[in-house]
Structures are given as C-alpha cells and as structure tokens.
C-alpha positions in Angstrom: 29.8 35.9 -141.3 30.3 33.4 -138.6 30.2 33.4 -134.8 33.9 33.0 -134.6 34.5 36.0 -136.8 32.2 38.1 -134.7 34.1 37.0 -131.6 37.4 37.9 -133.2 36.1 41.4 -134.1 35.2 41.9 -130.4 37.6 44.1 -128.5 38.3 47.7 -127.5 37.1 49.7 -130.5 35.0 52.9 -130.9 31.4 52.0 -131.0 30.9 53.5 -134.5 33.7 51.4 -136.0 32.3 48.3 -134.4 28.8 49.0 -135.8 30.2 49.6 -139.3 32.4 46.4 -139.2 29.4 44.3 -138.2 27.3 45.8 -140.9 30.1 45.2 -143.5 30.4 41.5 -142.4 26.7 40.9 -142.3 26.2 42.4 -145.8 27.8 39.3 -147.3 25.2 36.7 -146.1 22.6 39.2 -147.2 24.2 39.3 -150.7 24.2 35.5 -150.7 20.5 35.2 -149.9 19.5 37.9 -152.3 21.6 36.4 -155.1 20.0 33.0 -154.5 16.4 34.3 -154.6 17.3 36.6 -156.6 16.3 40.0 -155.4 18.4 42.6 -157.4 17.6 45.7 -155.5 18.3 44.1 -152.1 21.6 42.7 -153.5 22.6 46.2 -154.7 21.9 47.7 -151.3 23.9 45.0 -149.5 26.8 45.4 -151.9 26.8 49.2 -151.4 26.9 48.6 -147.6 30.0 46.4 -148.0 31.7 48.9 -150.2 31.0 51.9 -148.0 31.8 50.0 -144.8 35.2 49.0 -146.1 35.9 52.6 -147.2 34.9 54.0 -143.8 37.1 51.5 -141.9 40.1 52.2 -144.1 39.7 55.9 -143.8 39.6 55.5 -140.0 42.6 53.2 -140.0 40.5 50.8 -137.9 42.3 48.0 -136.1 39.2 45.9 -136.9 40.5 45.5 -140.4 43.5 43.7 -138.9 41.1 41.4 -136.9 39.2 40.7 -140.2 42.5 39.7 -141.8 43.3 37.3 -138.9 39.9 35.8 -139.3 40.8 35.1 -143.0 38.5 37.8 -144.3 41.0 40.3 -145.6 40.4 43.0 -148.1 41.2 40.9 -151.3 39.1 38.0 -150.0 36.1 40.3 -149.4 36.4 41.7 -152.9 36.6 38.2 -154.4 33.6 36.9 -152.4 31.5 39.9 -153.5 32.4 39.2 -157.1 31.5 35.5 -156.7 28.2 36.5 -155.2 27.6 38.8 -158.2 28.4 35.8 -160.5 25.9 33.8 -158.5 23.3 36.5 -159.0 23.9 36.5 -162.8 23.6 32.7 -162.8 20.2 32.9 -161.3 19.0 35.3 -163.9 18.5 35.1 -167.7 22.0 36.3 -168.2 23.3 32.8 -167.4 24.7 31.2 -170.5 25.1 34.5 -172.4 28.6 35.4 -173.7 28.8 38.3 -171.3 28.4 35.9 -168.4 31.6 34.0 -169.4 33.3 37.2 -170.3 32.7 38.4 -166.8 34.4 35.4 -165.3 37.4 35.9 -167.6 37.5 39.6 -166.8 37.7 38.8 -163.0 40.5 36.3 -163.6 42.5 38.9 -165.6 41.7 41.5 -162.9 43.2 39.3 -160.2 46.1 38.4 -162.4 47.0 42.1 -162.5 47.1 42.3 -158.7 50.4 40.5 -158.3 52.5 42.7 -160.6 50.8 45.9 -159.3 51.6 44.9 -155.6 55.1 44.0 -156.6 55.6 47.4 -158.3 54.4 49.3 -155.2 56.6 47.2 -152.9 59.7 47.6 -155.1 59.1 51.3 -155.6 58.8 51.9 -151.8 62.0 50.0 -151.3 63.9 51.9 -153.9 62.6 55.2 -152.4 63.8 54.2 -148.9 67.2 55.6 -147.9 69.5 53.5 -145.6 68.9 56.3 -143.1 65.9 58.5 -142.2 66.5 62.0 -140.9 64.9 65.0 -139.4 66.4 68.5 -139.2 69.3 67.5 -141.5 69.4 69.4 -144.8 69.6 66.8 -147.7 69.5 69.4 -150.4 73.0 68.4 -151.5 72.4 64.7 -151.7 69.9 65.2 -153.6 66.5 63.5 -153.3 64.1 63.9 -156.2 60.3 63.9 -155.8 58.8 60.5 -155.7 55.2 59.2 -156.6 52.5 61.4 -155.1 50.9 60.0 -152.0 47.5 59.4 -153.7 49.2 56.9 -156.0 51.0 54.8 -153.3 49.0 55.2 -150.1 46.5 52.4 -149.5 47.5 51.2 -153.0 45.9 47.7 -152.7 42.6 49.1 -151.7 42.7 51.6 -154.6 43.6 49.1 -157.4 40.9 46.6 -156.1 38.3 49.4 -156.4 39.1 49.6 -160.2 36.7 46.6 -160.4 33.7 48.9 -159.5 32.9 49.7 -163.2 32.7 46.0 -164.0 30.6 45.3 -160.9 28.2 48.2 -161.8 28.1 47.2 -165.4 27.2 43.6 -164.7 24.4 44.7 -162.3 23.0 46.9 -165.1 23.1 43.8 -167.4 21.1 41.9 -164.8 18.6 44.7 -164.5 18.3 45.6 -168.3 19.4 42.4 -170.1 21.8 44.6 -172.3 25.3 43.1 -172.5 26.8 46.4 -173.6 26.8 47.6 -170.0 28.9 44.7 -168.9 31.4 45.0 -171.7 31.8 48.7 -171.1 32.4 48.1 -167.4 35.0 45.5 -168.0 36.8 47.8 -170.5 36.9 50.6 -168.1 38.2 48.4 -165.2 41.0 47.0 -167.4 42.0 50.5 -168.6 42.1 51.8 -165.0 44.1 48.9 -163.6 46.6 48.9 -166.4 46.7 52.7 -166.4 47.5 52.6 -162.6 50.5 50.3 -163.3 51.7 52.4 -166.2 51.6 55.6 -164.1 53.7 53.8 -161.4 56.2 52.8 -164.0 57.1 56.4 -164.7 58.6 56.7 -161.1 61.1 53.9 -161.7 63.2 56.1 -163.9 66.7 56.8 -162.4 65.9 60.6 -162.3 63.0 59.8 -159.9 64.9 57.6 -157.5 67.2 58.7 -154.7 70.9 58.0 -154.6 72.1 54.4 -153.9 72.8 53.4 -150.3 76.6 53.6 -150.7 76.4 57.3 -152.0 73.9 58.2 -149.3 76.1 56.8 -146.4 79.2 58.6 -147.9 77.2 61.8 -148.0 76.1 61.4 -144.4 79.6 60.8 -143.2 80.6 64.1 -144.9 77.7 65.8 -143.1 78.9 64.4 -139.7 82.4 65.7 -140.4 80.9 69.1 -141.1 78.4 69.3 -138.2 80.8 67.6 -135.7 78.3 66.3 -133.2 79.7 65.9 -129.6 76.9 64.2 -127.7 74.4 61.7 -128.9 71.1 60.5 -127.4 70.9 57.0 -128.6 67.6 55.1 -128.5 66.1 51.8 -129.6 62.8 50.3 -128.7 59.2 49.5 -129.6 56.9 52.1 -131.0 55.1 52.4 -127.6 58.4 53.3 -126.0 59.0 56.5 -127.9 58.1 58.5 -124.8 61.4 57.4 -123.3 63.3 59.3 -126.0 60.9 62.2 -126.1 61.4 63.1 -122.4 65.1 63.9 -123.2 64.6 66.0 -126.3 64.3 69.3 -124.5 67.4 68.6 -122.4 69.3 67.8 -125.6 68.2 71.1 -127.1 69.6 73.0 -124.1 73.1 71.4 -123.9 76.2 73.5 -124.6 77.7 70.7 -126.7 76.5 70.0 -130.3 73.8 67.3 -130.0 72.4 64.6 -132.3 69.7 62.0 -131.8 70.4 58.5 -133.1 67.4 56.1 -133.4 67.3 52.6 -134.6 63.7 52.0 -135.6 61.7 54.1 -138.1 58.6 53.6 -135.9 60.2 55.6 -133.2 61.1 58.4 -135.6 57.5 58.6 -136.7 56.5 59.1 -133.0 59.3 61.5 -132.0 58.1 64.8 -130.6 59.0 68.1 -132.2 62.7 69.0 -131.7 65.3 71.3 -133.3 68.0 68.7 -132.7 69.3 66.8 -135.8 67.9 63.3 -135.8 69.0 60.2 -137.8 67.5 56.8 -137.8 69.9 54.0 -138.7 68.1 50.7 -138.9 71.1 48.7 -140.0 73.8 47.8 -137.5 76.3 47.5 -140.3 75.6 51.1 -141.5 75.8 52.4 -137.9 79.1 50.7 -137.2 80.6 52.0 -140.4 79.6 55.6 -139.7 82.2 58.2 -139.0 81.4 59.0 -135.4 84.9 60.3 -134.6 83.7 63.7 -133.2 81.2 62.1 -130.7 82.4 62.3 -127.2 79.4 61.3 -125.1 76.6 58.8 -125.8 73.5 59.0 -123.6 71.2 55.9 -123.3 67.7 56.1 -121.9 67.0 52.4 -122.1 68.9 49.1 -121.6 68.4 47.3 -124.9 70.5 44.8 -126.9 71.1 47.3 -129.8 73.0 49.6 -127.4 75.9 47.3 -128.1 76.2 48.7 -131.7 77.2 52.1 -130.3 78.9 50.9 -127.0 81.6 49.4 -129.2 82.9 52.9 -130.1 86.0 53.4 -127.9 86.6 57.1 -128.7 83.4 58.2 -126.8 82.2 57.8 -123.2 78.8 56.0 -122.7 76.3 57.0 -120.0 73.1 55.3 -118.8 70.6 58.1 -118.1 67.4 56.0 -118.0 63.9 57.2 -118.5 62.8 57.6 -115.0 64.2 57.2 -111.4 62.5 54.6 -109.2 63.0 51.7 -106.9 62.0 49.2 -109.6 64.4 46.4 -110.5 65.0 48.1 -113.8 66.8 50.9 -111.9 69.5 48.6 -110.8 69.9 46.5 -113.9 73.3 44.8 -114.0 73.5 45.9 -117.6 74.4 49.3 -116.3 78.0 48.2 -115.6 78.5 48.2 -119.4 78.5 52.0 -119.4 81.3 54.3 -118.3 79.0 56.2 -116.1 75.5 56.0 -114.6 73.7 59.2 -114.0 71.0 59.3 -111.3 68.7 62.0 -110.1 70.0 62.2 -106.5 71.8 60.4 -103.7 69.1 57.7 -103.6 70.2 56.4 -106.9 73.7 56.1 -105.8 72.7 54.3 -102.6 70.4 52.0 -104.6 73.3 50.7 -106.8 75.5 50.3 -103.7 72.8 48.1 -102.0 72.1 46.1 -105.1 75.8 45.3 -105.6 75.4 44.7 -109.4 78.8 45.7 -110.3 78.3 49.5 -110.8 81.1 51.3 -109.0 80.3 54.3 -106.8 82.8 56.5 -108.6 81.1 55.9 -111.9 77.7 57.3 -110.6 77.0 61.0 -111.1 74.0 62.8 -109.6 72.5 65.2 -112.1 68.9 65.6 -111.1 65.9 65.3 -113.4 65.8 68.1 -116.0 62.3 66.9 -117.1 60.7 67.8 -113.8 60.9 71.5 -114.4 57.2 71.8 -115.6 56.0 70.3 -112.3 54.6 73.1 -110.0 54.9 72.9 -106.3 52.0 72.4 -103.9 49.6 75.3 -103.6 48.7 76.8 -100.3 45.5 75.0 -99.6 42.4 74.4 -101.6 40.5 77.3 -103.2 37.3 78.3 -101.3 34.5 75.8 -101.9 36.6 73.4 -103.9 37.2 69.7 -103.3 40.6 68.0 -103.6 41.6 66.1 -106.7 43.3 62.8 -106.3 45.2 61.2 -109.2 45.3 57.4 -109.4 48.1 56.5 -111.8 49.0 52.8 -111.5 51.9 51.4 -113.4 51.4 48.4 -115.7 51.7 44.7 -115.0 55.3 44.4 -116.1 57.1 41.4 -117.7 56.8 39.1 -114.6 53.9 38.0 -112.4 55.3 39.7 -109.3 52.2 41.0 -107.4 54.3 44.1 -106.5 54.5 45.3 -110.1 51.1 47.0 -110.1 48.3 47.8 -107.6 45.8 47.6 -110.4 45.2 43.8 -110.2 44.7 43.4 -106.4 44.0 46.9 -105.1 42.8 49.0 -108.0 39.1 48.6 -107.5 39.4 49.0 -103.8 41.3 52.3 -104.2 38.8 53.7 -106.7 35.8 52.5 -104.6 37.1 54.1 -101.4 37.9 57.4 -103.2 34.4 57.4 -104.8 32.7 56.7 -101.5 34.8 58.9 -99.3 32.9 60.9 -96.7 35.0 63.9 -97.7 34.1 64.2 -101.4 37.1 64.2 -103.9 37.5 64.3 -107.6 39.2 61.3 -109.1 41.6 61.4 -112.1 42.3 57.9 -113.4 45.4 57.7 -115.7 46.6 54.1 -116.2 50.0 53.2 -117.8 49.7 53.0 -121.6 50.9 49.4 -121.5 48.1 48.3 -119.2 46.7 44.9 -120.3 49.3 44.3 -123.0 50.8 41.3 -121.2 48.2 40.3 -118.7 44.6 40.3 -120.0 43.3 40.3 -116.4 44.8 43.8 -116.0 42.8 45.0 -119.0 39.6 43.6 -117.5 40.2 45.2 -114.2 40.9 48.5 -116.0 37.5 48.2 -117.8 35.8 47.6 -114.5 37.4 50.7 -112.9 36.4 52.8 -115.9 32.8 51.6 -115.4 32.9 52.4 -111.7 34.2 56.0 -112.4 31.6 56.5 -115.2 28.7 55.5 -112.9 30.0 57.8 -110.1 30.4 60.6 -112.6 26.7 60.2 -113.6 25.6 60.2 -110.0 27.6 63.3 -109.2 26.1 65.2 -112.2 22.7 64.7 -110.5 24.0 65.7 -107.1 22.4 69.0 -106.0 25.7 70.1 -104.4 27.2 70.3 -107.8 24.2 70.8 -110.1 24.1 74.5 -109.3 27.8 74.9 -109.9 27.4 73.1 -113.3 24.7 75.7 -114.3 26.8 78.6 -113.1 30.0 77.5 -115.1 28.2 76.2 -118.2 29.1 79.1 -120.4 32.8 79.0 -119.4 32.9 75.2 -120.0 31.2 75.6 -123.4 33.8 78.2 -124.4 36.6 75.9 -123.3 35.2 73.1 -125.4 35.0 75.4 -128.4 38.7 76.3 -127.9 39.6 72.6 -127.7 37.7 72.0 -131.1 39.5 74.9 -132.6 42.9 73.7 -131.5 42.2 70.2 -132.8 41.2 71.6 -136.2 44.4 73.8 -136.4 46.7 70.9 -135.5 48.5 69.5 -138.6 47.4 66.1 -139.6 49.6 63.0 -139.7 50.5 63.7 -143.3 51.7 67.3 -144.0 53.0 66.7 -147.5 51.5 65.4 -150.8 54.7 63.2 -151.1 54.6 60.1 -149.0 57.8 58.0 -149.2 60.8 57.6 -146.9 63.3 59.7 -148.9 61.0 62.6 -149.5 59.8 62.7 -145.8 63.5 62.9 -144.7 64.3 65.6 -147.2 61.4 67.8 -146.1 61.6 67.1 -142.3 63.2 70.4 -141.4 61.7 71.9 -138.2 61.2 75.7 -138.5 62.9 77.7 -135.9 59.7 78.8 -134.3 57.8 75.6 -134.6 58.7 74.3 -131.1 57.7 77.5 -129.5 54.4 77.5 -131.5 53.6 74.0 -130.4 54.4 74.7 -126.8 52.0 77.7 -126.8 49.3 75.6 -128.5 50.0 72.7 -125.9 49.6 75.2 -123.0 46.4 76.6 -124.5 45.0 73.1 -125.1 45.9 72.0 -121.5 44.2 75.1 -119.9 41.1 74.6 -122.1 40.9 70.8 -121.3 40.7 71.3 -117.6 38.2 74.1 -117.9 36.0 72.1 -120.4 34.6 70.0 -117.6 33.8 70.9 -114.0 36.4 71.0 -111.3 34.2 68.4 -109.4 33.9 65.9 -112.3 35.8 62.6 -112.3 38.0 62.0 -115.3 39.4 58.9 -117.1 42.6 59.8 -119.0 43.9 57.1 -121.3 45.2 59.1 -124.3 48.5 60.9 -124.7 47.0 64.1 -123.6 46.9 65.7 -121.0 50.5 64.8 -120.2 51.3 63.1 -116.9 52.9 66.2 -115.4 49.9 68.3 -116.4 47.8 65.8 -114.4 50.2 66.3 -111.5 49.7 70.0 -111.6 46.0 69.6 -111.5 46.0 67.2 -108.6 46.4 67.6 -104.9 47.4 64.0 -104.0 48.6 60.9 -105.7 48.0 57.2 -105.4 50.4 55.0 -107.3 52.9 52.1 -107.3 56.6 51.7 -107.2 57.5 53.5 -110.4 59.1 56.7 -111.7 55.6 58.3 -111.3 56.1 58.4 -107.6 59.7 59.7 -107.8 58.6 62.4 -110.2 55.6 63.3 -108.1 57.9 64.0 -105.1 59.1 67.1 -106.9 55.7 68.6 -106.3 55.9 68.2 -102.5 52.3 67.1 -102.4 50.9 64.2 -100.4 50.9 60.7 -101.9 50.1 57.1 -101.1 51.8 54.0 -102.5 50.3 50.5 -102.5 52.2 47.6 -100.9 50.6 45.1 -103.4 53.1 42.3 -102.5 52.2 42.5 -98.9 55.7 43.1 -97.5 54.5 45.1 -94.6 55.1 48.8 -94.1 58.5 48.6 -92.4 60.0 46.2 -95.1 58.3 48.1 -97.9 59.9 51.3 -96.8 63.2 49.6 -96.3 63.2 48.3 -99.9 61.7 51.3 -101.6 63.2 54.7 -100.9 60.5 56.7 -102.7 57.8 55.6 -100.3 59.3 56.8 -97.1 57.2 59.9 -97.0 54.0 58.2 -98.3 50.9 56.8 -96.8 51.4 53.0 -97.3 48.3 51.2 -98.5 47.5 47.5 -98.3 45.4 45.9 -101.0 42.2 46.8 -99.2 43.3 50.5 -99.3 42.0 50.9 -95.7 44.3 53.8 -94.9 43.2 55.8 -97.9 41.2 58.1 -95.6 44.5 59.4 -94.2 45.5 60.7 -97.6 42.1 62.2 -98.1 42.2 63.9 -94.7 45.7 65.3 -95.4 44.5 67.2 -98.5 41.1 68.1 -97.1 41.7 69.3 -93.6 44.1 72.3 -92.9 47.0 71.2 -90.7 46.3 67.5 -91.1 49.3 66.9 -93.4 51.8 65.4 -91.0 54.3 64.1 -93.6 55.1 67.5 -95.3 58.5 67.8 -93.6 59.4 64.2 -94.5 58.5 64.8 -98.2 60.8 67.9 -98.4 63.7 65.9 -97.0 63.0 62.9 -99.3 62.8 65.3 -102.3 66.4 66.4 -101.6 67.6 62.8 -101.2 65.9 61.5 -104.4 66.3 64.5 -106.7 69.1 66.5 -105.4 69.3 70.2 -104.5 67.2 72.8 -106.3 70.4 74.9 -107.0 72.2 74.7 -109.3 69.4 73.6 -111.6 69.2 70.0 -112.8 69.8 71.2 -116.4 73.0 73.0 -115.3 74.2 69.9 -113.5 73.4 67.7 -116.4 75.2 70.0 -118.8 78.2 70.2 -116.6 78.3 66.3 -116.4 78.3 66.1 -120.2 81.1 68.6 -120.6 83.2 66.9 -117.9 82.8 63.5 -119.5 83.5 64.8 -122.9 86.9 66.2 -121.6 87.6 62.7 -120.2 86.9 61.2 -123.6 89.1 63.7 -125.3 92.0 63.2 -122.9 91.8 59.4 -123.4 91.9 59.8 -127.2 94.8 62.2 -127.2 96.7 59.9 -124.9 96.2 56.9 -127.2 96.3 58.8 -130.5 92.7 57.9 -131.4 91.2 61.3 -132.2 90.0 60.0 -135.5 90.7 61.1 -139.1 89.0 64.5 -138.5 90.0 65.1 -134.9 87.5 66.6 -132.4 87.3 69.9 -130.5 87.9 69.6 -126.8 84.8 70.7 -124.9 85.8 73.8 -122.9 85.7 73.8 -119.2 82.8 75.8 -117.5 
C-alpha cells in the first residue's frame, strides 16, 4: 500500500508469490477508491483478489506473509481494513443510516471480540497436547496418548476463524446491491454461528480423556522405557533448524553400531528436519527434564557440535563423552578449545591429531582417536578419464562467510566471480556446477549479492551454450532421454509423502505415530538413487547447473564432477576421498607456502589467488591425459587426512565406541556408580 511496504516485500521469493503478494497489497487502495466513488462491481473484484491472494500465500507458506506482518499489515489487520472499507462503501450508498448499517458495525465488533478467546483456546490446547518430550521410533502405546483435535481444526486456525466473516461480508455486499437488509442479517447470523461453533468444537478436546498424560507421568514412563531399552551410546545434538544436517550425517553410522543407540535432540525444530532413521530418537527441550532422566545405562555420548547445551549431558559422570564433529577441516572450528571438555576427540586421520598438537588448545594426544569418516563411503573414486566426446565437470562449492569478517572464510566475496568467469570463458570448455553453502548471505548481505551475480553469470552462459552448434546437435539427440528423466523426476516428486502424513497434527499424536517401518529407510534410499540418476539425466551433460536446494546431495555432486574448486572447509577434506583434482582459494592472501603450511588439506591442491589466474592448471589436469601431476600427492594426503582404507572407517568407529564403553564401565565398577539398574559391559571385539 505504500512504497515502504513494497520495499519490505522485496527479497528472494518465487516470482509467482511476489506477483500475488503485490496484487493482494494493491487490492486495498483499489477497494478504497471504489468505495469512495462508489463502484460496487469493482469493489467486489478487488475484495475477491485480496481474499484469494491471502489464501494462495497461506497455502504456499510464503515468507512474504512474514514480511507483511513486519510491515504492520498482518492477517488480522488486512481483514479489519477490508471490513472498514466495506463499511465505507455502505456509508456511500443509500444503506447509510439504516439499522442494518449499525448492526453491521456491532457484528464486526462482536466478531473481533471472539478472536481473543478463540486464539487462547487454540494456544492452550496445543500446549496441553505437547508432551515434555517428542519422540520417533519409540512405542508410546503403553503411555497412552489419545487422539487430539483433527488437523483441519487447529492448523492455520487464525486464518480459518477470520474467514468465518465471509458470510457477513457477502451479505452486506448484497444489501448494497439490492437494498434488502435481510441479506445482511442472514450473513451476520451465519458468521456468529460459525465462529461460536468453531469454539464449541474446540472445547470438546479439552476433556481429560482427550489429553495426554501430565508431564510427571510422561517422564516416569520414559525412564521406565530407558531402563527396558538400555541404550549404550547416544548421539547428542543441539542447534538451529538450519544445522540439522550436522546430526543427519551421523544417523546411518548410529544404525550400524554394535552397541544399542539412541539419538538425543534438544530442539523440536531439529526433530522435524531429522532424516529417516530406525534409531530411537527423543527430543528433550527442558534441561531439567534431561538432567533428571535415568541415563544410567548410557556409556558413550557422541557430540557433532560444540554448543552450550552440551553441558547438560556432559555433567553425567557414568558415561564417556566424545567430540566427533560434523566435518574434518583446517578451520578454526576444528581446533576449538571447547574440545578439551570431552574425554576423547575423534578425528578422521593423523592430520586431525597433528592439528590439535600444533594448536596447543589443551587437548592431549592420548585423548585423540583416529576413526576415519564413515560418511564418505558413498563417494566414488576418480574414473579413468573422460568418456569419449565429453567435457569435464567442475564443481564450485564455496563455504559461507562465517561469523567473523576474516577474508579467508570464503572465496565467494573476493574471488567467486573471477572463478566462475574464468571457468565459463575457459578455452577448454567445461561444465560448471555451482553449489553454495546453505548459510550463504545469512550474516553478510554482500555475500548474498555476490551469489546473485554469480547465478546471473551462469544463467547467461547456459543460454549461450544452448545456442552453441557444438552442443545443439547433442541436445536434439538426447531430447527423448532427457524428457523421460524429467517425467521420472515428476513421478518421484508426486510419490513422495508430503510434510503432513497424518490427519492428526499435534505434538503428542505425532510422537505416538512416528514409528519408522522396517523397510522405509531402504525404500527411501532406492527412491533417492532413482531421483539422483534421473536428475543428472534430465539435463544435458554439457549444461551448467546452479544447485541451491537440499538435493542433489553434496556427495552426489562430487560423484558427478571431475574437479572441485572450494575453500578451507570440510568440503575439501571430504573431496580428497575421491582422489580427483581440486583447487583451493587463498582468499586471505597468505601466499602459497604459508597457506599450505597452515592448511593441511590444500597440500595437494592447485592454490588460487583471488584473481583465480591459475585455474587453467586445474582445467588442464582434467582435460588433458597425463597432465595431472598431483595425483600421487593426493593419494598420500588422503591417507594422512582420512586414514587407511582397511579396516573400514565404520569398523574403526565401532571399535572405538566399544573400547570407550568398556572404559566407562570399568570406571563405574571401580567407583560403585553403575546406577540403580546397572549396565551391561560392552563385549570386546
């Protein structure tokens, strides 16, 4: 409605949503003008646009609704303004002064008077339906948890109750058009019946028989479950919703351990984003609840991240605590002094041990165990040269800007456009895959702007390549196969379950019903493989791609690429498992010798300055047979960073878990602290 509002609506949003949002906002000044004139038909059209626009944006879950709220044009305000404009329309017609005109204003006041108790009821009901814990793969049938209100009654409840005013709105428009007050009174009556009926329906679910057990009983039940299941090793994680990937990367490893596993989360937002797993999962938001749990059978705690809430489990003396991290790199995070709070620190290879020794942050050498990186198993090794007639694929995967302004955090700011420009203009043609870190631009807006410029560069280059005769013929030849792959992608997307898989949508019911079928993980893995294969076939092997969503996964991009350009991050360390050529940018300008001295993972890389002048060396290494002079260095570095290929990383990881569990058990027996239920000693291999 104002320039300021339109500016606030601006941002990264799908074009369709932006158009609908603008039409919705602009419908209000149109209603104002048509009410003043008055022009009834035009007013009705504008009102319909406002209703339909709101409905569309809510169905899409558009973030533009949040922007509207911040601009003080939230949903309730939009409804109130529309109703005031209707009153203005009536005031400009012969209806003004009639009893129905004043009745309408009273009806709107009563309508908004009902909003507060309705909202309070929904909030209280949701709180009463929320257990102190949220679970997955834990049978709650003996708790028990009764069915709550159906989702249609509580989901988007404010939006739904506000729409009960539609009969009044339509009835008053009919009054303005026909002059008959009966339409207005009928609409008001229907609105009041709907609003009050909504609240009465909600009241039925406040009965004790419809509510889950109280928190004290729930926690007592869960303690009994723990004593029955007797978990021995816990993956403990806390973080923001965007950091869920740090926990997800360890789920498959947890499933394959010989000890009984459990996943302990602290935020419900993480649970909602947790990948499919067969491991029992419990989310415990309250520190008091966690610290009062019977964790006497746990012997090993695994921590993927250094966060303050780790303290709530670190305080348990009857178990051993291990920092396993969420990636192995030369970043400062990999030598955080926080690590000395743990009993052990597990690294991928010898490089991690040496890194802590050089940093001298208080982590003792005897407390470091080299276990490899079990997550790297899906990465395929380098293929023996390019297929006939193909061009190499180079992946640019910069990390994000980080929490500080250190220029060495990411290459995106100072070198990103140079890297992409040189790849796109290379004399030896290459295909570019661009996959930025999901946090890009979240702290430094400039990084987001650079990202958008890089996207524009790649899109222009893709359009030019589509018209290039060298690739146009190949495009025609493979058109049918690509169309088939695109159809496969659409089918898989349609077959995927939606976000909501149950008609019941409350915390307790979701926990009760979240039992992963035994074959679900295998089914999802097969579907993921099929999706990934179809994705890469759906576009030409010569076409540049911008990959910003959760799929394809980073490792899938690794397997599709012949070379990598990145920064100091775990991306580089993981890439080394492939044995393929790579380049790393010295964005801080340390110089090649110092850069390699400080960062182990770059010792077999082509080192780039911010102008990316040496990028041709990387292109040559993957384009010309025999030109890859760093292959031997990469093989040696792989052993140093990731450890030996045999025994497998998973075997080494499992052995380390069992060894540490025996240490914890020995300590507890010596001090007589086995807990009220005792705990089984993990057998030696």
